[in-house]
Backbone as CSV, one residue per row, in Angstrom:
resi,resn,N_x,N_y,N_z,CA_x,CA_y,CA_z,C_x,C_y,C_z
1,MET,-36.312,-3.151,80.390,-35.066,-3.646,79.786,-34.105,-2.491,79.639
2,GLN,-32.832,-2.731,80.012,-31.832,-1.657,79.937,-31.171,-1.664,78.560
3,ILE,-31.132,-0.507,77.963,-30.499,-0.380,76.645,-29.118,0.224,76.833
4,GLN,-28.093,-0.497,76.304,-26.707,-0.031,76.447,-26.298,0.774,75.224
5,ASP,-25.756,1.953,75.514,-25.257,2.773,74.397,-24.016,2.124,73.802
6,VAL,-23.982,2.063,72.480,-22.788,1.531,71.785,-21.880,2.692,71.465
7,LYS,-20.730,2.694,72.095,-19.780,3.794,71.876,-18.758,3.384,70.819
8,PRO,-18.321,4.344,70.040,-17.303,4.004,69.035,-15.994,3.614,69.704
9,LYS,-15.299,2.643,69.063,-14.007,2.207,69.603,-12.988,3.320,69.464
10,LYS,-12.120,3.362,70.458,-11.076,4.379,70.426,-9.985,3.981,69.438
11,GLY,-9.219,4.932,69.036,-8.104,4.665,68.120,-8.318,5.311,66.777
12,ARG,-7.270,5.197,65.946,-7.294,5.812,64.623,-8.279,5.097,63.705
13,PRO,-9.099,5.841,62.975,-10.051,5.179,62.055,-9.327,4.434,60.944
14,LYS,-9.918,3.342,60.530,-9.307,2.511,59.483,-9.287,3.253,58.151
15,LYS,-8.115,3.239,57.546,-7.945,3.936,56.270,-8.520,3.097,55.128
16,VAL,-9.340,3.746,54.317,-9.901,3.057,53.153,-8.927,3.197,51.997
17,GLN,-8.433,2.037,51.501,-7.449,2.067,50.411,-8.128,2.307,49.072
18,PRO,-7.491,3.057,48.216,-8.013,3.208,46.851,-8.103,1.840,46.185
19,GLU,-9.022,1.713,45.228,-9.250,0.436,44.556,-7.975,-0.118,43.929
20,ALA,-7.177,0.767,43.349,-5.934,0.318,42.691,-4.997,-0.318,43.697
21,GLU,-4.947,0.257,44.929,-4.050,-0.279,45.948,-4.539,-1.610,46.460
22,VAL,-5.869,-1.749,46.590,-6.434,-3.000,47.081,-6.082,-4.136,46.137
23,LYS,-6.122,-3.858,44.840,-5.853,-4.886,43.843,-4.371,-5.162,43.656
24,ALA,-3.533,-4.252,44.126,-2.096,-4.417,43.920,-1.596,-5.673,44.623
25,LYS,-0.732,-6.418,43.943,-0.182,-7.644,44.508,1.164,-7.366,45.154
26,LYS,1.616,-8.336,45.936,2.910,-8.200,46.593,4.008,-8.135,45.539
27,PRO,5.107,-7.432,45.850,6.212,-7.350,44.882,6.724,-8.747,44.544
28,LYS,7.045,-8.974,43.267,7.546,-10.270,42.827,9.059,-10.312,42.927
29,THR,9.615,-11.527,42.902,11.067,-11.672,42.927,11.626,-11.228,41.579
30,ALA,12.937,-10.965,41.572,13.586,-10.524,40.327,13.427,-11.572,39.232
31,LYS,13.482,-12.848,39.624,13.361,-13.930,38.636,11.960,-13.972,38.045
32,GLU,10.927,-13.785,38.906,9.541,-13.777,38.416,9.299,-12.616,37.470
33,ILE,9.839,-11.443,37.831,9.685,-10.253,36.995,10.346,-10.477,35.640
34,GLU,11.551,-11.078,35.660,12.276,-11.345,34.408,11.489,-12.290,33.508
35,THR,10.893,-13.342,34.114,10.108,-14.314,33.341,8.871,-13.664,32.727
36,ILE,8.172,-12.828,33.536,6.974,-12.140,33.038,7.314,-11.227,31.877
37,GLU,8.407,-10.444,32.024,8.815,-9.520,30.971,9.208,-10.270,29.704
38,LYS,9.831,-11.421,29.893,10.264,-12.229,28.756,9.069,-12.680,27.919
39,PHE,8.031,-13.178,28.597,6.854,-13.653,27.875,6.056,-12.500,27.291
40,LYS,6.046,-11.357,27.968,5.372,-10.181,27.415,6.032,-9.768,26.105
41,ALA,7.371,-9.805,26.094,8.114,-9.406,24.894,7.838,-10.362,23.746
42,VAL,7.785,-11.669,24.048,7.505,-12.652,23.002,6.094,-12.455,22.449
43,GLU,5.132,-12.153,23.346,3.766,-11.898,22.897,3.699,-10.665,22.000
44,GLU,4.456,-9.638,22.358,4.472,-8.404,21.568,5.055,-8.664,20.188
45,ILE,6.160,-9.423,20.150,6.775,-9.764,18.871,5.819,-10.590,18.034
46,GLY,5.084,-11.507,18.710,4.143,-12.364,18.008,3.092,-11.582,17.253
47,ARG,2.743,-10.410,17.783,1.731,-9.588,17.107,2.284,-8.903,15.870
48,ASN,3.625,-8.801,15.795,4.248,-8.104,14.667,5.165,-9.027,13.860
49,ILE,4.895,-10.322,13.913,5.786,-11.304,13.310,5.807,-11.191,11.785
50,VAL,6.989,-11.375,11.221,7.153,-11.436,9.771,6.909,-12.877,9.339
51,THR,6.098,-13.084,8.341,5.812,-14.433,7.849,6.223,-14.553,6.384
52,THR,6.272,-15.796,5.911,6.576,-16.057,4.502,5.540,-17.042,3.982
53,ALA,5.702,-17.457,2.750,4.763,-18.418,2.161,4.784,-19.750,2.895
54,THR,5.925,-20.093,3.504,6.056,-21.389,4.186,6.134,-21.257,5.700
55,PHE,6.161,-20.041,6.220,6.314,-19.842,7.662,5.298,-18.817,8.149
56,LYS,4.310,-19.294,8.905,3.235,-18.404,9.357,2.944,-18.552,10.850
57,GLU,3.820,-19.213,11.595,3.563,-19.459,13.007,3.870,-18.236,13.866
58,GLU,3.238,-18.201,15.051,3.560,-17.182,16.036,4.575,-17.747,17.011
59,ALA,5.414,-16.867,17.544,6.505,-17.294,18.421,5.984,-18.027,19.653
60,ARG,6.683,-19.100,20.009,6.389,-19.835,21.244,7.695,-20.040,21.992
61,HIS,7.609,-20.010,23.322,8.827,-20.151,24.121,9.508,-21.497,23.874
62,ASP,8.723,-22.550,23.545,9.330,-23.870,23.362,10.068,-24.011,22.027
63,TRP,10.183,-22.919,21.280,11.045,-22.962,20.090,12.513,-23.096,20.475
64,ASN,12.884,-22.691,21.674,14.279,-22.814,22.088,14.722,-24.269,22.039
65,SER,15.970,-24.495,21.628,16.522,-25.848,21.676,16.608,-26.297,23.126
66,GLU,16.537,-27.608,23.337,16.709,-28.136,24.672,18.080,-27.754,25.211
67,ALA,18.196,-27.678,26.537,19.459,-27.278,27.169,20.592,-28.226,26.787
68,ASP,20.276,-29.529,26.675,21.333,-30.490,26.324,21.817,-30.285,24.886
69,VAL,20.915,-29.855,24.007,21.307,-29.569,22.624,22.245,-28.360,22.575
70,CYS,21.891,-27.305,23.308,22.742,-26.103,23.359,24.145,-26.453,23.829
71,GLN,24.227,-27.242,24.904,25.526,-27.631,25.461,26.317,-28.470,24.460
72,TYR,25.624,-29.395,23.804,26.296,-30.285,22.854,26.847,-29.513,21.655
73,ILE,26.054,-28.577,21.146,26.499,-27.772,20.006,27.765,-26.999,20.366
74,GLY,27.775,-26.392,21.558,28.969,-25.665,22.003,30.168,-26.577,22.121
75,SER,29.973,-27.765,22.681,31.070,-28.730,22.846,31.606,-29.192,21.494
76,LEU,30.704,-29.380,20.542,31.107,-29.837,19.205,31.951,-28.774,18.505
77,ILE,31.555,-27.526,18.618,32.327,-26.430,18.019,33.716,-26.366,18.634
78,ASN,33.784,-26.526,19.950,35.073,-26.518,20.639,35.927,-27.712,20.219
79,MET,35.294,-28.867,20.082,36.001,-30.094,19.734,36.673,-30.014,18.363
80,ILE,35.947,-29.452,17.381,36.500,-29.395,16.018,37.309,-28.119,15.781
81,GLN,37.384,-27.261,16.826,38.145,-26.010,16.749,37.665,-25.138,15.581
82,ALA,36.354,-25.033,15.453,35.773,-24.227,14.377,36.143,-22.754,14.553
83,LYS,36.416,-22.102,13.450,36.764,-20.672,13.484,35.605,-19.789,13.027
84,ALA,34.779,-20.315,12.128,33.619,-19.559,11.630,32.392,-20.455,11.724
85,VAL,31.344,-19.964,12.404,30.141,-20.781,12.595,28.907,-19.978,12.187
86,LEU,27.872,-20.707,11.771,26.629,-20.089,11.320,25.453,-20.757,12.019
87,GLU,24.487,-19.936,12.433,23.255,-20.448,13.018,22.072,-19.909,12.221
88,ILE,21.222,-20.810,11.755,20.007,-20.415,11.037,18.821,-20.683,11.959
89,GLY,18.167,-19.616,12.404,17.097,-19.733,13.387,17.628,-19.435,14.774
90,VAL,17.849,-18.162,15.059,18.462,-17.740,16.327,17.453,-17.749,17.478
91,PHE,16.247,-17.313,17.214,15.174,-17.133,18.197,15.695,-16.305,19.383
92,GLU,15.620,-16.799,20.611,16.002,-15.991,21.768,17.504,-15.993,22.035
93,GLY,18.235,-16.864,21.345,19.695,-16.861,21.474,20.265,-17.847,22.467
94,GLU,19.467,-18.827,22.895,19.949,-19.805,23.875,21.123,-20.623,23.315
95,THR,20.992,-21.099,22.081,22.080,-21.864,21.457,23.199,-20.934,21.009
96,SER,22.840,-19.744,20.580,23.828,-18.762,20.115,24.890,-18.498,21.171
97,ILE,24.465,-18.369,22.425,25.398,-18.097,23.520,26.473,-19.173,23.587
98,LYS,26.045,-20.437,23.527,27.002,-21.549,23.620,27.918,-21.602,22.404
99,MET,27.384,-21.264,21.240,28.205,-21.268,20.022,29.291,-20.200,20.107
100,ILE,28.908,-19.020,20.564,29.856,-17.904,20.662,30.896,-18.173,21.742
101,GLU,30.453,-18.714,22.876,31.380,-19.023,23.971,32.441,-20.019,23.540
102,ALA,32.073,-20.943,22.634,32.999,-21.998,22.205,34.071,-21.503,21.239
103,LEU,33.865,-20.338,20.650,34.828,-19.810,19.674,36.036,-19.192,20.374
104,LYS,37.183,-19.375,19.752,38.420,-18.782,20.267,38.562,-17.365,19.717
105,THR,39.544,-16.634,20.241,39.831,-15.282,19.757,40.071,-15.293,18.249
106,GLY,39.436,-14.377,17.550,39.540,-14.337,16.088,38.423,-15.091,15.400
107,GLY,37.537,-15.719,16.183,36.425,-16.482,15.617,35.322,-15.581,15.095
108,TYR,34.430,-16.193,14.317,33.329,-15.440,13.700,32.027,-16.217,13.843
109,TYR,31.001,-15.559,14.351,29.661,-16.138,14.456,28.697,-15.301,13.634
110,ALA,27.857,-15.982,12.828,26.780,-15.308,12.096,25.473,-15.997,12.452
111,GLY,24.462,-15.194,12.781,23.145,-15.732,13.096,22.105,-15.126,12.173
112,LEU,21.241,-15.967,11.618,20.204,-15.511,10.688,18.823,-15.819,11.261
113,ASP,17.908,-14.859,11.146,16.521,-15.113,11.545,15.622,-14.126,10.820
114,ILE,14.398,-14.567,10.554,13.449,-13.702,9.849,12.849,-12.659,10.792
115,ASN,12.907,-12.936,12.099,12.454,-11.989,13.123,13.527,-11.875,14.202
116,ASP,13.554,-10.758,14.894,14.530,-10.555,15.958,13.878,-10.826,17.312
117,TYR,14.106,-12.024,17.830,13.546,-12.426,19.120,14.597,-12.398,20.231
118,ARG,15.783,-11.957,19.953,16.904,-12.118,20.891,16.607,-11.554,22.280
119,LYS,16.942,-12.367,23.299,16.777,-11.960,24.692,18.128,-11.837,25.398
120,HIS,19.186,-12.168,24.694,20.509,-12.144,25.298,21.443,-11.256,24.475
121,LYS,22.406,-10.687,25.164,23.431,-9.899,24.478,24.458,-10.869,23.925
122,LEU,24.507,-10.986,22.631,25.399,-11.958,21.995,26.736,-11.308,21.713
123,GLN,27.693,-11.589,22.575,29.017,-11.008,22.377,30.063,-11.785,23.170
124,LYS,31.305,-11.690,22.717,32.442,-12.239,23.431,33.674,-11.485,22.959
125,HIS,34.517,-11.111,23.887,35.719,-10.352,23.526,36.584,-11.167,22.555
126,GLY,36.970,-10.556,21.454,37.827,-11.216,20.481,37.087,-12.025,19.434
127,VAL,35.737,-12.084,19.542,34.935,-12.837,18.573,34.012,-11.873,17.836
128,ALA,33.984,-11.966,16.517,33.086,-11.131,15.708,31.707,-11.770,15.676
129,VAL,30.681,-11.006,16.051,29.306,-11.509,16.088,28.465,-10.695,15.112
130,ASP,27.763,-11.404,14.231,26.996,-10.749,13.171,25.587,-11.340,13.115
131,PHE,24.576,-10.532,13.449,23.181,-10.982,13.353,22.563,-10.364,12.110
132,LYS,21.998,-11.220,11.248,21.391,-10.738,10.001,19.902,-11.065,10.009
133,LEU,19.094,-10.055,9.709,17.642,-10.185,9.738,17.107,-10.366,8.321
134,GLY,16.359,-11.465,8.105,15.785,-11.700,6.781,15.620,-13.178,6.513
135,GLU,15.172,-13.523,5.305,14.987,-14.921,4.928,16.337,-15.580,4.689
136,SER,16.496,-16.779,5.210,17.799,-17.455,5.210,18.379,-17.671,3.814
137,ILE,17.551,-18.090,2.860,18.079,-18.421,1.531,18.711,-17.198,0.881
138,GLY,18.037,-16.068,0.955,18.588,-14.834,0.386,19.845,-14.386,1.116
139,LEU,19.845,-14.487,2.442,21.013,-14.065,3.224,22.215,-14.980,2.970
140,LEU,21.962,-16.266,2.801,23.049,-17.220,2.550,23.783,-16.891,1.257
141,LYS,23.069,-16.368,0.289,23.683,-16.023,-0.994,24.739,-14.922,-0.842
142,GLY,24.690,-14.192,0.269,25.656,-13.122,0.499,26.975,-13.592,1.088
143,PHE,27.060,-14.878,1.442,28.308,-15.415,2.003,29.124,-16.109,0.909
144,PRO,30.450,-16.047,1.017,31.281,-16.751,0.035,31.214,-18.261,0.219
145,ALA,31.609,-18.994,-0.804,31.614,-20.455,-0.736,32.653,-20.940,0.273
146,ASN,32.392,-22.111,0.858,33.335,-22.771,1.782,33.724,-21.877,2.959
147,HIS,32.771,-21.141,3.496,33.086,-20.107,4.483,33.005,-20.575,5.938
148,PHE,32.079,-21.508,6.229,31.818,-21.881,7.621,32.289,-23.307,7.941
149,ASP,32.928,-23.439,9.094,33.387,-24.759,9.553,32.244,-25.555,10.182
150,PHE,31.257,-24.835,10.717,30.146,-25.493,11.393,28.871,-24.680,11.159
151,ILE,27.760,-25.377,10.855,26.471,-24.708,10.639,25.387,-25.456,11.404
152,PHE,24.630,-24.711,12.198,23.499,-25.272,12.946,22.212,-24.710,12.364
153,VAL,21.296,-25.606,11.959,20.052,-25.182,11.309,18.855,-25.535,12.190
154,ASP,18.086,-24.510,12.555,16.893,-24.709,13.378,15.887,-23.595,13.075
155,GLY,15.576,-23.452,11.785,14.680,-22.381,11.358,13.366,-22.901,10.814
156,ASP,12.966,-22.410,9.644,11.745,-22.849,8.971,11.966,-24.284,8.490
157,HIS,11.199,-25.228,9.049,11.423,-26.644,8.776,10.553,-27.195,7.649
158,SER,9.831,-26.357,6.946,8.988,-26.864,5.860,9.863,-27.336,4.691
159,TRP,9.420,-28.383,4.002,10.184,-28.949,2.889,10.446,-27.910,1.800
160,GLU,9.464,-27.052,1.562,9.598,-26.030,0.513,10.719,-25.044,0.836
161,ASN,11.060,-24.940,2.109,12.159,-24.043,2.506,13.467,-24.788,2.715
162,ILE,13.432,-25.907,3.435,14.709,-26.527,3.833,15.473,-27.154,2.680
163,LEU,14.788,-27.583,1.619,15.528,-28.166,0.499,16.362,-27.114,-0.240
164,PRO,15.767,-25.995,-0.722,16.619,-24.979,-1.361,17.597,-24.332,-0.372
165,GLU,17.204,-24.245,0.889,18.111,-23.709,1.909,19.314,-24.630,2.075
166,PHE,19.068,-25.948,2.061,20.145,-26.930,2.205,21.188,-26.784,1.099
167,LYS,20.731,-26.491,-0.100,21.665,-26.340,-1.220,22.572,-25.131,-1.029
168,GLU,22.026,-24.061,-0.436,22.861,-22.893,-0.127,23.776,-23.174,1.066
169,VAL,23.250,-23.936,2.035,24.061,-24.332,3.192,25.266,-25.143,2.729
170,GLU,25.034,-26.074,1.815,26.134,-26.875,1.255,27.209,-25.986,0.632
171,ARG,26.771,-24.961,-0.063,27.717,-24.087,-0.773,28.626,-23.330,0.180
172,VAL,28.065,-22.870,1.311,28.869,-22.035,2.219,29.615,-22.860,3.266
173,LEU,29.352,-24.174,3.305,30.042,-25.035,4.261,31.455,-25.355,3.764
174,ALA,32.432,-25.212,4.645,33.823,-25.507,4.284,33.984,-26.992,3.987
175,ILE,34.973,-27.330,3.182,35.286,-28.730,2.891,35.663,-29.416,4.211
176,GLY,34.990,-30.499,4.515,35.226,-31.191,5.784,34.427,-30.611,6.944
177,GLY,33.630,-29.581,6.666,32.830,-28.940,7.711,31.682,-29.820,8.190
178,ILE,31.065,-29.408,9.278,29.995,-30.199,9.903,28.696,-29.402,9.948
179,LEU,27.599,-30.109,9.640,26.255,-29.541,9.745,25.525,-30.187,10.921
180,ALA,24.647,-29.422,11.552,23.785,-29.982,12.596,22.371,-29.477,12.352
181,TYR,21.418,-30.395,12.337,20.005,-30.048,12.143,19.213,-30.466,13.376
182,HIS,18.373,-29.554,13.860,17.513,-29.846,15.012,16.145,-30.333,14.531
183,ASP,15.424,-31.029,15.406,14.053,-31.508,15.151,13.989,-32.590,14.078
184,THR,15.011,-33.427,14.007,15.073,-34.434,12.935,14.350,-35.730,13.276
185,ILE,13.792,-35.810,14.469,13.008,-36.998,14.835,11.516,-36.716,14.741
186,HIS,11.071,-35.579,15.250,9.627,-35.370,15.366,9.011,-34.499,14.271
187,ILE,9.821,-33.979,13.350,9.251,-33.217,12.224,9.587,-33.950,10.919
188,GLU,8.557,-34.382,10.224,8.723,-35.260,9.059,9.574,-34.645,7.948
189,ASP,9.385,-33.360,7.661,10.134,-32.748,6.555,11.630,-32.694,6.854
190,VAL,11.991,-32.504,8.110,13.424,-32.480,8.467,13.985,-33.898,8.412
191,LYS,13.199,-34.853,8.850,13.608,-36.260,8.772,13.826,-36.660,7.298
192,LYS,12.946,-36.185,6.450,13.051,-36.463,5.007,14.332,-35.858,4.428
193,LEU,14.691,-34.651,4.910,15.915,-34.014,4.429,17.149,-34.825,4.820
194,MET,17.125,-35.437,6.003,18.263,-36.266,6.427,18.422,-37.470,5.496
195,GLN,17.309,-38.037,5.050,17.361,-39.149,4.097,17.906,-38.681,2.750
196,TYR,17.492,-37.496,2.358,17.977,-36.882,1.109,19.497,-36.688,1.190
197,ALA,19.974,-36.143,2.312,21.403,-35.885,2.481,22.200,-37.190,2.478
198,ALA,21.664,-38.222,3.120,22.345,-39.515,3.159,22.475,-40.101,1.756
199,HIS,21.438,-39.888,0.936,21.470,-40.371,-0.451,22.576,-39.680,-1.242
200,TYR,22.858,-38.423,-0.892,23.895,-37.671,-1.610,25.223,-37.652,-0.853
201,LYS,25.552,-38.812,-0.274,26.886,-39.090,0.273,27.236,-38.332,1.552
202,TYR,26.245,-37.954,2.332,26.530,-37.389,3.654,26.442,-38.504,4.692
203,ASN,27.376,-38.518,5.609,27.258,-39.371,6.781,26.319,-38.662,7.754
204,VAL,25.262,-39.344,8.154,24.259,-38.731,9.024,24.112,-39.551,10.302
205,ILE,24.298,-38.907,11.431,24.072,-39.548,12.723,22.969,-38.774,13.436
206,THR,21.887,-39.459,13.800,20.778,-38.810,14.494,20.754,-39.237,15.954
207,LEU,20.755,-38.248,16.828,20.760,-38.482,18.271,19.400,-38.109,18.848
208,ASN,18.946,-38.883,19.831,17.747,-38.490,20.542,18.109,-37.362,21.507
209,THR,17.142,-36.527,21.851,17.390,-35.416,22.763,16.418,-35.520,23.938
210,SER,16.626,-34.681,24.943,15.852,-34.794,26.179,14.344,-34.672,25.970
211,GLU,13.920,-33.947,24.941,12.491,-33.801,24.657,12.054,-34.623,23.452
212,GLY,12.954,-35.476,22.959,12.612,-36.361,21.854,12.513,-35.690,20.505
213,ARG,13.091,-34.487,20.381,12.982,-33.770,19.103,14.050,-34.196,18.103
214,GLY,15.208,-34.584,18.586,16.252,-35.104,17.713,17.238,-34.071,17.228
215,LEU,18.497,-34.515,17.094,19.579,-33.687,16.546,20.402,-34.567,15.631
216,SER,20.587,-34.125,14.392,21.373,-34.890,13.425,22.651,-34.158,13.072
217,ILE,23.752,-34.914,13.029,25.069,-34.397,12.667,25.426,-34.941,11.288
218,LEU,25.828,-34.054,10.372,26.125,-34.457,8.999,27.522,-34.014,8.595
219,GLN,28.192,-34.897,7.822,29.483,-34.540,7.222,29.592,-35.277,5.900
220,LYS,30.072,-34.567,4.887,30.189,-35.156,3.546,31.281,-36.215,3.551
221,SER,30.978,-37.398,3.009,31.953,-38.484,2.984,32.896,-38.334,1.796
């Protein structure tokens, strides 16, 4: 039997990649990178979250208001020609952007949150933007009475918080001003507050939203 010698193949030897290179994935698109960084930042904040007696949750991306709610809030501010607006519960700033965009030159926006989750640069030429970090009830006490034409509330929804917070919100709301509360369909304590407000002579209109969470518009009769 003839035995054939096996000769090595000609050409450059195959390069053995370091383990780190083998595991490396293809470069991601700018949008994918932005999304990954966004969730990493939220996770990092979640590890250092400030809590209170009534608020102990960790940040979730679905805390953002639905896109239709953000658009509606901006349109409402523009419609009533509000000059000073307040947002309680800024989170990543999705609604904040629309509120600020709707203000005319000389307008004022104030945003309150117990943690700083902002992912957007909140600014507009000619509009004063003020972000305050801390518990809403204490921060509200620092504003003068009848100060805001429009107030959007989407913060700590527990009854122990929203009732005393509502009383401070009433104080800083201008005569004839408008309130908007998010999550008034699917969170019982917020729904209960709408009934409370209606009992005390507020006109309350509750709208369904794209995710069924609800948005209520209030004005004192």
